[in-house]
N, C-alpha and C positions, 0 to 999 in steps of 0.2 A: 814457471816451473812449480811454484808452490800450489798452483791450482790443480795440478795433477798428482802431487805428492802430499801425503798427510801422515799423521802419527797420533797415537793415543786417542782414537776416536771411539766413542761409545755407540755401538750399533743398535738400532731399535730391535727388540726381540720380535720374532714372527708372531702374528696374531692368530688366535684360534678361539673357538667357542666350544666349551666342554659338552654342551647339549646337542651339538650338531652331529648328525649321524655320518659315518664315513661313506665315501662314494664307492660304489661297486666296481666301476670301471675307470680307467684313465680318461676315456673320452668324456665321461660325466664330469670329472674334476676339471678338465680343460674347459668345458662349456661354462662351468661355474666361474672360472677365472676371468672370463670375458665380461662378467657382470660388474658394474662399478660399485665400489664400497662406500663412496662418499669422501674418502681420503686419498689424495693423489699418490702418496707413497705406498699405501696398502694395495691400492688398485694396481699400480705398476708392478709391485712385487709379485702379486699373484700371476700377472700376465707374463712377466719375464721368467718366472719359474716354469710356467707352462711352455713358453718358447724354448727354454733350454732343457726341456724334458725332465724337469724336476731333479736335475743332476748338476753337479759342479761342471762348468764348461770345460775345465782343464783335466780333472782327474776322473770324471764320470761317476763320482760317489753320489748316491741318492740323498735327497733331502729327507731328514728323519721325520719331520712333522707331516710331510706329504705322504710318506709311506704309511704313517699311522692313520691317515684320513682316507686312504684309498685301498680297498681290498685287493685290487689287481696288483698294486705295487707291494703291498704287505705280504702277498703270497710268494714274492720272489725269494729264492733261496741262494745263499752263498754270495750275497752282495752287501757291501758296506753302506752305512748311512750315517750322516752327521747333520747338524743344523746348518743349513746354507745361509749365506749372507749376500746382500746386494752390494756389489762394488760399483761405485760411481766413477766413470772415466774422468769427467770434469768434476772435481769433488764437491759434494754438497756443502762442506764447511765454508767454501768460498762465498756462498750466497746466504749463509745463515746470519741472522741478526743484523742485517744491513738496513739502513734507514736513509733514503735519498733526501729527506727533509732536514737531517742533522747538518750542522755547519761547524766551521772551525772554532767558533766561539762557544760551542756547547760544552757543558761541564763533563759530558760523557765522551771523553777522549777515545775510549776503546771503540765505541760505536762509530765515531767519525772515522777513525783509522780503518776499521773493518770495512766500512762503506767505500772509503777511498781506495783501499787495496782491491776490493771486488771490482770497482769501476776500472781500475788499471788493468786487471785481468781481462775484463770484457773488452776494453779498448784494444788490447793486444790481439784478441780474437778477431775484432773488426779489421785491424790493420793487415791481417793475413787473409782477409776476404771471407771470414766466417761470421758475417753479420747475422745470419740466420740463427746461429747458436747463441750469440750475445742477446739477441732479441728474445729467444725462447727462454733463456735462463733468467731473464728479468720478470717473466710471468710467474704467478703463484704456482708452485709445484713444478715449474719447468725443468728444474735440475733432476727431477725424478722421472723424466720421460724414458720410455723403454729403450730408446736408442743411446741412452747414456748409462745404462745399467747392464751388469753381467752377473750371473749366479756363480758364486765361488764358495768353497769351504774356507774356514777361517785363516789357515796358514797361507793359502794361495792369495786370499784377499789382502792379507798383511803385506805380502811380497809385492803385489800389484800396487798397493798404495805407497809403498816405500820406493817405488821405481826399481825394485830388484827383479821384477819380471814384467815383460811387456809382450804384446802381440804384434807381429810384423806381417805386413801385407804380402800376399802371394798373387800370382796371376789369376787365380780362380777367385771370383767375387765372394766375399764373406768367408773366405778360408784363410787362416792365419797360422804363421809359424810361432810357436811358443819359444820365447827367448828369455834367458836368465843371465844375471850378472855373474853368477858363480855356478860352477859345475855341480856342486853338492846339492844346490836347490833343484836342478834338473833331475838329479838322481832321486831325490825324495818324491818328486812329482811322478816319476816313473813307478816308484814303489807304491804310492797311493793308488795309481791307476791300475795296478795289478799286472804290469808288463813283465815279460820274461826277463831274467837277468841279462841274457845276451843282447837284449834290446835297449839296455839302460843308456847306451851312448848314442842312440838314434835320435834324429830330430822328431819333435812332436808337433802335431798340427791340430787346430780346432776349427770346426765348421759350424756356423750358426744356422738355425732353422729359419727358412723363409716361407714356410707353408702355413703358419698360423696367421690367419687374416686379421689385419688391424694391429699387429704387434711387430714393430720394426726391429731388425737386428741391430747390434751395436754399430754406430755410425763409423765407417772406415776412416773418415777424416779426423774424427776425435781420437780414434785409436792410433792414427799416424802421429798426431800431436803428442799423445802420451808416450809413444815409442821414441819419438825424437827427444822429448824431455829426459827420458830414461837414459838414452845413449849419451846425451850431452852431460847429464849428471855424473855418469860413471867415467867418461873420458876426461872431464875437467876436475874430478875429485870432489865435486859438490856433494855427491851422495854420501861419501864417507864423512864429510864435514857435518851434514845434517844428522847422520847417525851418531856421531860423537857428541854433538851438542845435546841431542835427545838423551843419550846415556848420561852425560854429565848433569843434565837437569834433574834426572831421576835419582842420581846417586849423591850429588853434592848437597850437603847440609850447611856448610859454612864456607864462604868465599875465602880464597887464599889471600894472605896479607901482602904478598909480593906482587900483586896485580895480575897474576897469571890467569885469574878467573874473569878477566875483563870481557872476553868474547862471550862467555856464558851470561854474564850480567847484562851485556848489551842485548843479547837475544831475549832474555826474560823481560827486559824493560820496553822492548820495541812496541808491544801492544798499547802501552800507555804514553808513548811519545807523541808530541804535537807535530803533525805533518804540515809543511808549508803549503799555503793555499795557492798553488799555481793555477789550478783549474778545478772547478767544483766537481764533486762526485756525481751530482745530478747530470751535468753536461756530458760526462764520460759515459754514463750508463744509458741515458735516455735520448741523447741528441744524435 
């Protein structure tokens, strides 16, 4: 579940070059997006933005930087734009700073635990028959593949990462129903999307573009896993627990003397705990 939920993540800002002239047409900018940049995340970001029409996949709000760089988009009137972000379905933090060579005797407990937890997450993927994802994520930049990314505005991205919003499969391939844990979130999405007030209670759907050659849509199996984690988190009360721990971690400056802060302390110390060496992280990830 932690591999699909995250919090307090610093997202890389969109890259731009001040001396680069804007594109006259949307077609020119899409063609440029297909050229590799040398960096896996930057390349995928450009391609996923193009796949999603330079708009938030949920609200339809345009990417501000893309509008500034394209005359055709910049000439649009009466449309909102913000800085869009790339949401990872299987979150990038799961695979960051792992080291298969680190062992239990290493002084870097955090690196060992990080690698062990990542290996556990990948082992779960394999146990469900998703070896192709586990194998891809162990490759450099694999977590940044287009099929693991979606263009979202910041508040939608945050809700998706917190498992407060998810995309549910429909009978039409690559078309999903937008589901939220709370009705007020659905209301805010309707408002951002510019829907009429009488439609605020209606179901919302998103359909991903399949026409951009070489850029795959979000993988339906990964989205199904994300949706399953979201539903289980809310049905079990785990989502509220995670939110409360995050809130307490941000607000608490001194632990309570009566022991009531033990759950928070355990959460904060977990990254530094020594995990029993039942099976090596290398075996879980690479075997």
